[in-house]
MARBA-3410 file (N, C-alpha, C, O; in Angstrom, 1 decimal):
116
-71.3,34.0,272.0,-71.7,35.3,271.5,-72.9,35.9,272.3,-72.9,37.1,272.5 ~ -73.8,35.1,272.7,-75.0,35.6,273.5,-74.6,36.1,274.8,-75.3,36.9,275.4 ~ -73.4,35.8,275.3,-72.9,36.3,276.6,-72.1,37.5,276.5,-71.6,38.1,277.5 ~ -71.9,38.0,275.2,-71.1,39.2,275.0,-69.7,38.9,274.6,-68.9,39.9,274.4 ~ -69.3,37.7,274.5,-67.9,37.3,274.0,-67.8,37.6,272.6,-68.8,37.7,271.8
-66.6,37.9,272.1,-66.3,38.1,270.7,-65.7,36.9,270.0,-65.1,36.0,270.7 ~ -66.0,36.8,268.8,-65.4,35.7,268.0,-64.6,36.4,266.8,-65.2,37.2,266.1 ~ -63.4,36.1,266.7,-62.5,36.7,265.7,-62.3,35.6,264.6,-61.9,34.5,264.9 ~ -62.7,36.0,263.4,-62.6,35.1,262.2,-61.7,35.8,261.1,-62.0,37.0,260.8 ~ -60.8,35.1,260.6,-60.1,35.5,259.4,-60.7,35.0,258.2,-60.6,33.8,257.9
-61.5,35.8,257.5,-62.4,35.2,256.4,-61.7,34.6,255.2,-62.3,33.9,254.4 ~ -60.4,34.8,255.1,-59.6,34.1,254.0,-59.5,32.6,254.3,-59.3,31.8,253.4 ~ -59.5,32.3,255.5,-59.4,30.9,255.9,-58.0,30.4,256.0,-57.7,29.2,256.3 ~ -57.0,31.2,255.6,-55.6,30.8,255.7,-54.8,32.1,255.7,-55.3,33.2,255.5 ~ -53.5,32.0,255.9,-52.6,33.1,255.9,-52.3,33.6,254.4,-52.4,32.7,253.5
-52.1,34.8,254.2,-51.9,35.4,252.9,-50.5,35.0,252.4,-49.5,35.0,253.1 ~ -50.4,34.7,251.1,-49.1,34.5,250.5,-48.4,35.8,250.3,-49.0,36.8,250.0 ~ -47.1,35.8,250.6,-46.3,37.0,250.4,-46.4,37.5,249.0,-46.2,36.8,248.0 ~ -46.7,38.8,248.8,-46.8,39.4,247.5,-48.3,39.5,247.0,-48.5,40.1,246.0 ~ -49.2,38.8,247.7,-50.6,38.9,247.4,-51.3,39.8,248.4,-50.9,39.9,249.6
-52.2,40.6,248.0,-53.0,41.4,248.9,-54.0,40.7,249.6,-54.3,41.0,250.8 ~ -54.7,39.7,249.0,-55.8,39.0,249.7,-56.0,37.7,249.0,-55.8,37.6,247.8 ~ -56.4,36.7,249.7,-56.8,35.4,249.2,-58.3,35.4,249.1,-59.0,36.2,249.7 ~ -58.9,34.5,248.2,-60.4,34.4,248.1,-60.9,34.1,249.5,-60.3,33.4,250.3 ~ -62.1,34.7,249.8,-62.7,34.5,251.1,-63.5,33.2,251.1,-64.0,32.7,250.1
-63.5,32.5,252.3,-64.4,31.4,252.5,-65.7,31.9,253.1,-65.8,33.0,253.6 ~ -66.8,31.1,253.1,-68.1,31.5,253.5,-68.3,31.3,255.0,-69.4,31.6,255.5 ~ -67.4,30.8,255.7,-67.6,30.4,257.1,-68.1,31.6,258.0,-69.0,31.5,258.8 ~ -67.4,32.7,257.8,-67.8,33.9,258.7,-69.2,34.4,258.4,-69.9,34.7,259.3 ~ -69.6,34.4,257.1,-70.9,34.8,256.7,-71.9,33.8,257.3,-73.0,34.2,257.8
-71.6,32.5,257.2,-72.6,31.5,257.7,-72.8,31.6,259.2,-73.9,31.5,259.7 ~ -71.7,31.9,259.9,-71.8,32.1,261.4,-72.7,33.3,261.7,-73.6,33.2,262.5 ~ -72.4,34.4,261.0,-73.2,35.6,261.3,-74.7,35.4,261.0,-75.6,35.8,261.7 ~ -75.0,34.8,259.8,-76.4,34.6,259.4,-77.1,33.6,260.3,-78.3,33.7,260.6 ~ -76.4,32.5,260.7,-77.1,31.5,261.6,-77.2,31.9,263.0,-78.1,31.4,263.7
-76.3,32.8,263.5,-76.4,33.2,264.9,-77.2,34.5,265.1,-77.6,34.8,266.2 ~ -77.3,35.2,264.0,-78.1,36.5,264.0,-77.2,37.6,264.7,-77.8,38.5,265.4 ~ -75.9,37.6,264.4,-75.1,38.7,264.9,-74.4,39.4,263.7,-74.0,38.8,262.7 ~ -74.3,40.7,263.9,-73.6,41.5,262.9,-72.1,41.2,262.9,-71.6,40.7,263.9 ~ -71.4,41.6,261.8,-70.0,41.4,261.7,-69.3,42.8,261.6,-69.8,43.7,260.9
-68.3,43.0,262.4,-67.5,44.2,262.4,-66.2,44.0,261.7,-65.3,43.3,262.3 ~ -66.0,44.5,260.5,-64.7,44.3,259.8,-63.6,45.1,260.4,-63.7,46.3,260.8 ~ -62.4,44.5,260.6,-61.2,45.1,261.2,-60.1,44.8,260.2,-59.9,43.7,259.8 ~ -59.3,45.9,259.9,-58.1,45.7,259.1,-56.9,46.0,259.9,-56.8,47.0,260.6 ~ -56.0,45.1,259.9,-54.7,45.2,260.6,-53.6,45.6,259.7,-53.4,44.9,258.7
-52.9,46.6,260.0,-51.8,47.1,259.1,-50.5,46.9,260.0,-50.5,47.3,261.1 ~ -49.5,46.3,259.4,-48.2,46.2,260.1,-47.1,46.8,259.2,-47.2,47.1,258.0 ~ -46.0,47.2,259.9,-44.9,47.8,259.2,-43.8,46.9,258.8,-42.8,47.3,258.3 ~ -44.0,45.6,259.1,-43.0,44.6,258.7,-43.8,43.3,258.3,-44.9,43.1,258.8 ~ -43.2,42.5,257.5,-43.8,41.2,257.1,-43.7,40.2,258.2,-42.6,40.0,258.8
-44.8,39.6,258.5,-44.8,38.6,259.6,-46.1,37.7,259.4,-47.1,38.2,258.9 ~ -45.9,36.5,259.7,-47.0,35.5,259.7,-47.6,35.3,258.3,-48.8,35.1,258.1 ~ -46.7,35.4,257.3,-47.1,35.1,255.9,-47.2,33.6,255.7,-46.7,32.8,256.5 ~ -47.8,33.1,254.6,-47.9,31.7,254.4,-46.6,31.0,254.2,-46.5,29.8,254.5 ~ -45.6,31.7,253.7,-44.3,31.1,253.4,-43.4,31.0,254.7,-42.3,30.5,254.7
-43.9,31.6,255.8,-43.1,31.6,257.1,-43.9,30.8,258.1,-45.1,30.9,258.3 ~ -43.1,29.9,258.8,-43.8,29.1,259.9,-44.4,30.1,260.9,-43.8,31.1,261.2 ~ -45.5,29.7,261.4,-46.2,30.6,262.4,-45.4,30.9,263.7,-45.5,31.9,264.3 ~ -44.5,29.9,264.0,-43.7,30.0,265.2,-42.4,30.8,264.9,-41.6,31.1,265.8 ~ -42.1,31.2,263.7,-40.9,31.9,263.3,-41.2,33.4,263.4,-41.6,34.0,262.4
-41.0,33.9,264.6,-41.3,35.3,264.9,-40.2,36.3,264.3,-39.1,36.0,264.5 ~ -40.7,37.4,263.7,-39.7,38.3,263.1,-38.8,38.9,264.3,-39.2,39.0,265.4 ~ -37.5,39.2,263.9,-36.6,39.7,264.9,-36.8,41.1,265.4,-36.4,41.5,266.4 ~ -37.6,41.9,264.6,-37.8,43.2,265.0,-39.3,43.4,265.5,-40.1,42.5,265.2 ~ -39.5,44.4,266.2,-40.9,44.6,266.7,-41.8,45.0,265.6,-41.4,45.8,264.7
-43.0,44.4,265.6,-44.0,44.8,264.6,-44.9,45.8,265.1,-45.5,45.7,266.2 ~ -45.0,46.9,264.4,-45.9,48.0,264.8,-47.2,47.7,264.0,-47.2,47.5,262.8 ~ -48.3,47.8,264.7,-49.6,47.5,264.1,-50.6,48.6,264.3,-50.7,49.2,265.4 ~ -51.3,49.0,263.2,-52.4,49.9,263.4,-53.7,49.2,263.0,-53.6,48.2,262.2 ~ -54.8,49.6,263.5,-56.1,48.9,263.3,-57.1,49.9,262.8,-57.3,51.0,263.4
-57.7,49.5,261.7,-58.9,50.3,261.2,-60.1,49.5,261.3,-60.1,48.3,261.0 ~ -61.2,50.1,261.9,-62.4,49.4,262.1,-63.5,50.0,261.1,-63.7,51.2,261.1 ~ -64.1,49.1,260.4,-65.1,49.5,259.4,-66.5,49.5,260.0,-66.7,49.3,261.2 ~ -67.5,49.8,259.2,-68.9,49.7,259.6,-69.4,48.3,259.6,-69.0,47.5,258.8 ~ -70.2,48.0,260.5,-70.7,46.6,260.7,-71.5,46.2,259.4,-72.2,47.0,258.8
-71.4,44.9,259.2,-72.3,44.2,258.2,-73.5,43.7,259.0,-73.3,42.8,259.8 ~ -74.6,44.3,258.7,-75.8,43.9,259.4,-76.4,42.6,258.8,-76.8,42.6,257.6 ~ -76.5,41.6,259.6,-76.9,40.3,259.0,-78.3,40.4,258.5,-78.7,39.6,257.6 ~ -79.2,41.3,259.1,-80.6,41.4,258.6,-80.6,41.9,257.2,-81.6,41.6,256.4 ~ -79.6,42.7,256.7,-79.6,43.1,255.3,-79.5,42.0,254.3,-79.8,42.2,253.2
-79.0,40.8,254.8,-78.8,39.7,253.9,-79.9,38.6,254.0,-79.9,37.7,253.2 ~ -80.8,38.8,254.9,-81.9,37.8,255.1,-82.9,37.9,254.1,-83.9,37.2,254.1 ~ -82.8,38.9,253.1,-83.8,39.1,252.1,-83.7,38.1,251.0,-84.6,37.9,250.1 ~ -82.5,37.4,250.9,-82.3,36.5,249.8,-83.1,35.2,250.0,-83.6,35.0,251.1 ~ -83.3,34.4,248.9,-84.1,33.3,248.9,-83.6,32.1,249.7,-84.3,31.3,250.3
-82.3,31.9,249.7,-81.7,30.7,250.3,-80.5,31.1,251.2,-79.9,32.1,251.0 ~ -80.2,30.2,252.2,-79.1,30.5,253.1,-77.8,30.5,252.3,-76.9,31.4,252.6 ~ -77.6,29.6,251.3,-76.4,29.6,250.6,-76.2,30.9,249.8,-75.1,31.4,249.7 ~ -77.3,31.4,249.2,-77.2,32.7,248.5,-76.9,33.8,249.4,-76.1,34.7,249.1 ~ -77.5,33.8,250.6,-77.2,34.9,251.6,-75.8,34.9,252.0,-75.1,35.9,252.0
-75.2,33.7,252.2,-73.8,33.6,252.6,-72.9,34.0,251.5,-71.9,34.7,251.7 ~ -73.2,33.7,250.2,-72.4,34.1,249.1,-72.4,35.6,248.9,-71.3,36.2,248.7 ~ -73.5,36.2,249.1,-73.6,37.7,248.9,-72.9,38.4,250.0,-72.1,39.4,249.7 ~ -73.1,38.0,251.2,-72.4,38.6,252.4,-70.9,38.4,252.2,-70.1,39.3,252.5 ~ -70.4,37.2,251.9,-69.0,37.0,251.7,-68.4,37.9,250.6,-67.4,38.4,250.7
-69.2,38.0,249.5,-68.7,38.9,248.4,-68.6,40.3,248.9,-67.6,41.0,248.5 ~ -69.6,40.8,249.6,-69.5,42.2,250.1,-68.3,42.4,251.1,-67.7,43.4,251.0 ~ -68.1,41.4,251.9,-66.9,41.5,252.8,-65.6,41.5,252.1,-64.8,42.3,252.3 ~ -65.5,40.6,251.1,-64.3,40.6,250.3,-64.1,41.9,249.6,-62.9,42.4,249.5 ~ -65.1,42.4,249.0,-65.0,43.7,248.3,-64.6,44.8,249.3,-63.8,45.7,248.9
-65.1,44.8,250.5,-64.7,45.8,251.5,-63.2,45.7,251.7,-62.5,46.8,251.7 ~ -62.7,44.5,252.0,-61.3,44.4,252.3,-60.4,44.7,251.1,-59.4,45.3,251.2 ~ -60.8,44.3,249.9,-60.1,44.7,248.7,-60.0,46.2,248.5,-58.9,46.7,248.2 ~ -61.1,46.9,248.8,-61.1,48.3,248.7,-60.2,49.0,249.7,-59.4,49.9,249.4 ~ -60.2,48.5,250.9,-59.4,49.0,252.0,-57.9,48.8,251.6,-57.1,49.7,251.9
-57.6,47.6,251.1,-56.2,47.4,250.8,-55.7,48.2,249.6,-54.6,48.6,249.5 ~ -56.6,48.4,248.6,-56.2,49.2,247.4,-55.9,50.6,247.9,-55.1,51.3,247.3 ~ -56.7,51.1,248.8,-56.5,52.5,249.3,-55.4,52.7,250.3,-54.9,53.8,250.4 ~ -55.0,51.6,251.0,-54.1,51.8,252.1,-52.9,50.9,252.0,-52.0,50.9,252.9 ~ -52.7,50.0,251.1,-51.7,49.0,251.0,-50.3,49.6,250.8,-50.2,50.4,249.8
-49.3,49.3,251.6,-48.0,49.8,251.4,-47.3,48.9,250.3,-47.0,47.8,250.6 ~ -47.0,49.5,249.2,-46.4,48.7,248.1,-45.0,48.2,248.3,-44.6,47.3,247.5 ~ -44.3,48.6,249.4,-43.0,48.0,249.6,-43.0,46.6,250.0,-42.0,45.9,249.9 ~ -44.2,46.0,250.3,-44.3,44.6,250.7,-44.9,43.8,249.5,-45.1,42.6,249.7 ~ -45.1,44.4,248.4,-45.8,43.7,247.3,-44.8,43.0,246.4,-45.2,42.3,245.4
-43.5,43.1,246.6,-42.5,42.4,245.8,-42.2,41.1,246.3,-41.3,40.4,245.7
END
């Protein structure tokens, strides 16, 4: 990260089950941001077909082309979370805020045809 490289983290820690909008988030992404002192930039990937769900092997590629759009949110500034008393509390609060951001994005933009 100090050399300008990016680190991509999927904060759910696993692939989403078909029919679910989001899995509970793990605290790994928040811990990395807080311990390294780097902000997190949330990115939402939207696809027009189901692919890479938990019920599907990762190597089982869909037969049709997947069209993807990307929405980029506002950064989570790690300094905003350094005000808490303990590292574990900082990570819990940041994780909760990230999860709420993604839930809100999915509620506003989720295509219901994939929710069955």
